N, C-alpha and C positions, 0 to 999 in steps of 0.2 A: 513269153507272152503272159500278160496278166490283165487286171481289170480296174475299173473305176466304180466306186460305191457312192451313191448320192442319197443323203438322208433327208427325207421329207417328214417333218415332225408333227404333222397335223392328223387328228383323228376326230371322228364324229362324236365319240364318247369313250369313256375309260373302261377298258376290260378289267375285270376284278383282280386278275393275276399279274398285270403288266407293270414292270418297273422301268421300262425304257423311257427315254426323254421324249415327251410329246406335248402338244398344245391342243386344247379342245377347240374345234372350229377351224375354218380356213381363211379367216378374214385377212390374215397377213401373208397369204401365199404369194402374192405378186411381189411384195417387198422381199420375201425370202428368195424368190427366183432371181431377182436382180443381184442379190448377194451371192447366190450359188454361181451365177455366170461370172461374177467378178472373181470369186475364189478360184474358179477353173483357170482364169488368166494368171492369177497370182501363183498358182501351184505348178502349172504345166507349161514348161518353156519349150522353145524350139532348139534342138530336136526333142521330141517327147522322150521320157525315160524308158519306155518299153513299147513293144508292139501291142496294141490294144486287142484283147481277146473277148472281154465281157464287160457289160455295163449292168449294174444292178441298182434299181430304185427300191430302197427299203424305208422303214419308218418305225412309228407312225403308220400312216396309211396313204401311200402315194396315189392310189386310185381315187382318193377323196378329192384331190385338187383338180382344177381345170386341165383337161388334156393338152390344151395349147401351151401351158407352162412346161409340161413334160417334153413336148415337141421342141421347144426352144432350147432345152437342156441337151437333148439328143443331138440337135443340129450343132450346138457349140462343141460338144465332146468330139464329134466327127471332124470338126474343123481344126481342132488342136492335135488330132491324131491323123494327119493326112496319109492316105495309103493304107490305113488299117480298116479292115471290115470286121466289126465285132461278130463273132460266131453266135453270141447269145446276148440278148437284151431283155432282162427280166424286170417285171413290175410286180411288186407285192400288191394284191388286190383283195378287197372284201366283196363278198357276193352281192351286197346291196348296191354297190357302185357299178356293177358290170351290166350296164344296159347295152343293147345292140348298137346304139349310136356311138357310145364311148368305145366299144370294141372295134368298130370300124375306124374310128379316129386313131386308136392305138395301133391298129394294123398298118394304117397309112404312114405313120411316123416311124415304123420299124421295130416296134415291140414284137419279139418272137416268142416270149415265154411269160407265163403268169405263175406266181406263187399265191395260191388262193387260200385265204384263211377260213376254211370251213369249220374246223374244230370239233363239230359233232353234227349228226343228222337228227338229233333229238331236241325239240324245242325247249324242254325243261332244262336241259344242259345249257343251251345257249342263253336262256333267261338267267340262269344262275351265274354265268360268266359275264353277264351284262353285254353280250354281243349285240350289234345293231341289226343283224339279219336273222331270218328264220330258216328252218330247214328247207322249205319249198324254194326260197330264193337261192340257197346254195345249190340245190339240184338243177334249177333253171340256168344258173350262171355256168356251171360245169358243162351242161349239155350244149348251150349256145356257143361257148368259147371253143369247145371241142369240135363242133361242126364247122366252125370258121377256120380251123386248121392251126390254132395256136398250140404250142407245146405246153402241157399243163402239169404243174406240181400242185399238190394240195396238202394242207396241214390238218392233222387230227390231234386232239389232246386226250391222253389217258390218265387214269387216276383221279377223275372227278369224284369228289365225295358223294357217296350214295349211288354211284353208277355200278351197274352189274356187268358180269362177264358176257351175258347175253347181249346187252346193249353195245358193248365194245365190239363183239364179233359182228353184229349187224352193221356197225359203222364201217368196219373194214370191207365187208362184203358189198355194201352199197357203193362205197367209193370205187370199187373195181367195175361197177356198172358203167362208169363214165370213161371217156377217152383220155385218162391220165397216164403219164409215163413215169411219174416220180411222186413219192409220198414221204412226207415228214411226220413222224409220230413223236410228240413231245410229252414227257411226263410232267404233270402239273406239280410245280414246286412252289413253296411258300417263300416269297422274297420280301425283303424289307421295303418299306415305303410303297406298299401296294394297298388298294382298298380292302383286299381279302384279309391281310394281316390286321388291319384296323378293326374289321368286323369280327375277327376271331377274338381279339382282346376284349370286345364288348359282349361276347357270348352269342352273337347273332348268327354266326356261320360256323360250320364244322371245319376242323383242320384237315391236313393231309391224311390219306389212308395208304400208308406205305405198302402194306401187304397186298392190297388189291391192285395197286399200281404195278408192283413187281409181277403179279400173276398176269396182268394184261400185257406187260412188256414181253414176257416169255411167250405168251400166246401169239403175239404179233410176229415175232421172229419165226415161229413155226409156221404160221399161216402164210406169211408172205413168201417164205421159202418154198412151200408147196405150190404156190402160184408161179414159181420160176423167177421171182424177183430177186435182185441182188441186194443184200444188206451190207452196203459198202461203208456206212458210218453209223455210229451208235443210234442216231435218230432218223437216219435216212435210208430209204429203199427205192430202187428203180428197176424198170425193165432194162435188160441188157443194152448197153450203149447210151443210156440216158442219165448218167450221173449229172448233177448240177455243176456245170463248168465253173461258175463263179465261186461258189463255196468250196469246191475242190481245190481251187488255187490257194485258198487260205491254208488248207491242211497239207499242201505240198510246199509250203514256205515260199511261195512266189510273192513278189512285191505288188502292192496295190495302193491306190490313192483314194482317200475318203474325203468327200465334199459335203459340207453342211454341219450344223450344230451337233456336237457329240460324235461326229464321224471319226474313225480311226484310219491312219495310214501306216504303211510299212515299206521300207526299202531294202530289207535284208539285214540291216544292222541297227536301224533306229526305228522305234515305234513312236508315233505321235497321235494326239487326240485333240480335237477341237473342244472349246468350251461348251458346256451343256446349258446354254442360256441364249434364247432367241435374240433378245435385245443386245446383249453384249456381243454376240456373234455378228449381227448385221452391222452394228455401229463400227466394229473393228474392220470388218471386211470392206465396207464402203469407204473407209478412210485409208485403205491400202495395206492393212495388216491382217495376217492370219492369226486369230486368237487361239493358239494351241500350246500344249505342253508336250515334252518328248522325253524319251529315255533311251540311252544307248544300251543295247542288249549285250551283256558280257557272257563269258563262257557258261556260267551257271544258268543264266536265263535262257540261253540257246538250247542247252541240253534238256532243261525242264520243259520248255515249249515243245521240243521234239518228242519227248516222252508223252506229254499230255495229248498232243494232236495225233501222234502216230498210233497210240493205243486205242484211239477212237475209230480208226479206219481199217478197212479190210486188208490193206497191204502191211500194216503193223510197223514195227521198228526193227532195225538191222544192227547186228553187232558191230560191223565195220563202221557204220555211221556213228554209233555210240562212242566208239574208241576215238574217232576223229574229233568229236565234240567235247569229250570229258576225260580228265585224268583219273576219274573215279569209275571208269568203265567196268573194271573187274567187279566192284561191289554191286553196280547196277545189274550186270548180267547174272551174277550169283542170285540176286533177289528175283529176277525174272525166272530163273530156273527153279527156284523154290515155288513160285506160282505155277509153273508147269507141273510140278509134283502134286499140287493141290487141285489140278484140273481147271484152274482159272485162266491159264495162258497156254496156247498151243505153240510149240516150237517146230518150225519147218526149216531145216538147215540152220542158217545163221539169222533167221527172221523169227520174230515173236509177235503173236497177235492174240487178242482176247478170245477165250472160248465163249460159247453162249452163256454159261454160268458166270464167267468172269465179267461179262458186259453189265451185269447187275451192279458191279462194284468198280466200274471204270475209273471214276474220279479218285476213289480211295486208293486203288492200285497204283495209278499214276503218281499220286501225291507221296506214296510210300517210297517211290523210286527217286524223288527229287533230290538234287544236290543242294 
């Protein structure tokens, strides 16, 4: 079982750190919806390629567009997966969009879960990030959605320049005042083609503060562990039994279909991605073509992806699977054991996973193992 991802590339305004493909405003949302519905027909044939487990609306800001457009997409997805009942339908939402009227509409159409972009409960942080909401709106949205019975995940960002450990601990403590079952904590990273990078080059904004971010990351692991939450992926924590089903399928190498401009798909052997251009996407789709590129994953790509994803999650990587995927398994395992001696990796039988200290270097450790 696996899922369908639908990319809605519209936002009210540009966050300072974001390098995802998006368009400001939602004037073209109806045109895009027509194209999304058409792409579903083009990509998903009878019988469907798998039993549908999850649907995920990401972006951009899916909560920004008319809920009726989302409803039409859910109806279409269910029609091409007859007999499948998704266990999880997630909508990424910003607090300023989460009115009671919209929440009721989303509930009626079958949305079960929200991923809420809170980012911080401090208004000066939100202003620095150019977020469209304020702290009071975030608290109101979480309270209202929780009372209505939605499963809630929320995002926080650590490593904001000038932020203090006291502010970060207050963010975590306040988040747990609400009825959330899942928390994603992302370190603020400087990406190319973002407003932040442009502002740094002009001297108007400060750059990343790696030492402070590392301290906040380590504190988060300790704090959430003391609350009884599971740190099941580098950036993700949950109450027992509330892992994000859709994202977990990515880390478990399950197939998925991506719909929309810049969306990715994967069938176990081939990865493909749609063009990141609204006009090119809609023109191609409405003429009956999917504007995508693809790559066949060879043995080296498969083992590298297994190492990258496996070392991010709590279940780690397994020697037997490494030997199945690569003729250089001996070298990889020897390097993993070297990291065990450095206390960056924990070995349990034939399985290896990152230690708390090793999680600070997750990407570097994985890259050092690549074939």
